[in-house]
VONU-823179 format. One record per residue (C-alpha): x, y, z; residue in three letters; residue number from 1. Coordinates in nm, 4 decimals, m for minus. Each point is the difference from the previous one (the first is absolute). Layout:
<guvexs>
+----------+----------+----------+-----+-----+
!       xx !       yy !       zz !   r !   k !
+----------+----------+----------+-----+-----+
!        X !        Y !        Z ! ALA ! NUM !
...
+----------+----------+----------+-----+-----+
</guvexs>
This chain:
<guvexs>
+----------+----------+----------+-----+-----+
!       xx !       yy !       zz !   r !   k !
+----------+----------+----------+-----+-----+
!   9.0041 !   4.6972 !  13.0402 ! MET !   1 !
!   0.3438 !  m0.0898 !  m0.1211 ! SER !   2 !
!   0.2641 !  m0.1704 !   0.2074 ! LEU !   3 !
!   0.3747 !  m0.0100 !  m0.0446 ! PRO !   4 !
!   0.0905 !  m0.3066 !  m0.2072 ! ALA !   5 !
!   0.1697 !  m0.1922 !   0.2844 ! PRO !   6 !
!  m0.3000 !   0.0540 !   0.2289 ! VAL !   7 !
!  m0.2466 !  m0.1022 !  m0.2702 ! ALA !   8 !
!   0.2039 !  m0.3145 !  m0.0592 ! GLN !   9 !
!  m0.0102 !  m0.0851 !   0.3720 ! GLN !  10 !
!  m0.3764 !   0.0564 !   0.0101 ! VAL !  11 !
!  m0.0520 !  m0.2260 !  m0.3014 ! ARG !  12 !
!   0.2193 !  m0.2714 !   0.1561 ! ALA !  13 !
!  m0.1880 !   0.0173 !   0.3308 ! LEU !  14 !
!  m0.3337 !  m0.0049 !  m0.1811 ! ALA !  15 !
!   0.1011 !  m0.3032 !  m0.2046 ! LYS !  16 !
!   0.1238 !  m0.1864 !   0.3099 ! ALA !  17 !
!  m0.3285 !   0.0688 !   0.1787 ! ARG !  18 !
!  m0.2129 !  m0.0555 !  m0.3094 ! LYS !  19 !
!  m0.1413 !   0.3528 !   0.0120 ! LEU !  20 !
!  m0.0291 !   0.2758 !  m0.2535 ! SER !  21 !
!   0.2608 !   0.2722 !   0.0210 ! ALA !  22 !
!  m0.2762 !   0.2459 !   0.0909 ! THR !  23 !
!  m0.1177 !  m0.2161 !   0.2892 ! ARG !  24 !
!   0.3583 !  m0.0477 !   0.1152 ! MET !  25 !
!   0.0509 !   0.3775 !  m0.0017 ! LEU !  26 !
!  m0.3186 !   0.0464 !   0.2036 ! ALA !  27 !
!   0.1197 !  m0.2530 !   0.2583 ! GLU !  28 !
!   0.3419 !   0.1633 !   0.0198 ! LEU !  29 !
!  m0.1581 !   0.3424 !   0.0511 ! VAL !  30 !
!  m0.2274 !  m0.1400 !   0.2727 ! GLU !  31 !
!   0.3002 !  m0.1577 !   0.1745 ! LEU !  32 !
!   0.1955 !   0.3234 !  m0.0244 ! GLY !  33 !
!  m0.2847 !   0.2045 !   0.1443 ! LEU !  34 !
!  m0.0422 !  m0.2420 !   0.2905 ! GLU !  35 !
!   0.3747 !   0.0028 !   0.0667 ! ALA !  36 !
!  m0.0021 !   0.3812 !   0.0088 ! GLU !  37 !
!  m0.2989 !   0.0044 !   0.2368 ! ALA !  38 !
!   0.1745 !  m0.2521 !   0.2278 ! GLN !  39 !
!   0.3142 !   0.2137 !   0.0015 ! LYS !  40 !
!  m0.2061 !   0.3021 !   0.1045 ! GLN !  41 !
!  m0.1709 !  m0.1952 !   0.2793 ! ARG !  42 !
!   0.3394 !  m0.1169 !   0.1297 ! GLU !  43 !
!   0.1387 !   0.3539 !  m0.0132 ! PHE !  44 !
!  m0.2902 !   0.1497 !   0.1948 ! PHE !  45 !
!   0.0104 !  m0.2797 !   0.2587 ! ALA !  46 !
!   0.3731 !   0.0581 !   0.0484 ! LEU !  47 !
!  m0.0519 !   0.3783 !   0.0201 ! ALA !  48 !
!  m0.2637 !  m0.0512 !   0.2690 ! GLU !  49 !
!   0.2324 !  m0.2260 !   0.1998 ! ARG !  50 !
!   0.2753 !   0.2619 !  m0.0340 ! PHE !  51 !
!  m0.2285 !   0.2826 !   0.1212 ! ARG !  52 !
!  m0.1206 !  m0.1943 !   0.3023 ! SER !  53 !
!   0.3361 !  m0.1520 !   0.1022 ! GLU !  54 !
!   0.1269 !   0.1147 !   0.3414 ! LYS !  55 !
!   0.3381 !  m0.1750 !   0.0019 ! ASP !  56 !
!   0.2547 !   0.2282 !  m0.1745 ! PRO !  57 !
!   0.2088 !  m0.2914 !  m0.1311 ! ARG !  58 !
!  m0.3025 !  m0.1740 !  m0.1482 ! GLU !  59 !
!  m0.1225 !   0.3322 !  m0.1421 ! ALA !  60 !
!   0.3407 !   0.0450 !  m0.1657 ! GLN !  61 !
!  m0.0197 !  m0.3499 !  m0.1503 ! ARG !  62 !
!  m0.3536 !   0.0610 !  m0.1256 ! LEU !  63 !
!   0.1070 !   0.3367 !  m0.1423 ! GLY !  64 !
!   0.2846 !  m0.1717 !  m0.1830 ! ASP !  65 !
!  m0.2469 !  m0.2546 !  m0.1385 ! ASP !  66 !
!  m0.2262 !   0.2830 !  m0.1185 ! LEU !  67 !
!   0.2966 !   0.1678 !  m0.1679 ! GLY !  68 !
!   0.0855 !  m0.3190 !  m0.1851 ! ARG !  69 !
!  m0.3608 !  m0.0350 !  m0.1162 ! MET !  70 !
!  m0.0060 !   0.3569 !  m0.1300 ! VAL !  71 !
!   0.3526 !   0.0390 !  m0.1373 ! PHE !  72 !
!   0.1020 !  m0.3623 !  m0.0586 ! GLY !  73 !
!   0.3131 !  m0.1627 !   0.1235 ! GLY !  74 !
+----------+----------+----------+-----+-----+
</guvexs>
């Protein structure tokens, strides 16, 4: 796999600081990224469930706005 030069340089710098090989550093970064994505999904589904079950219209509106920000940013 090839990385853009600036990214490869960052990976090498992180690996050197942590006394790891660049390959091991890449593996750790991928693992962290996958866990972060899984956490984001769990948070989204928890928020969606709260939104679906909310009875108070004002709170439902707030939760809907939060969902919109998660999906579309902002």
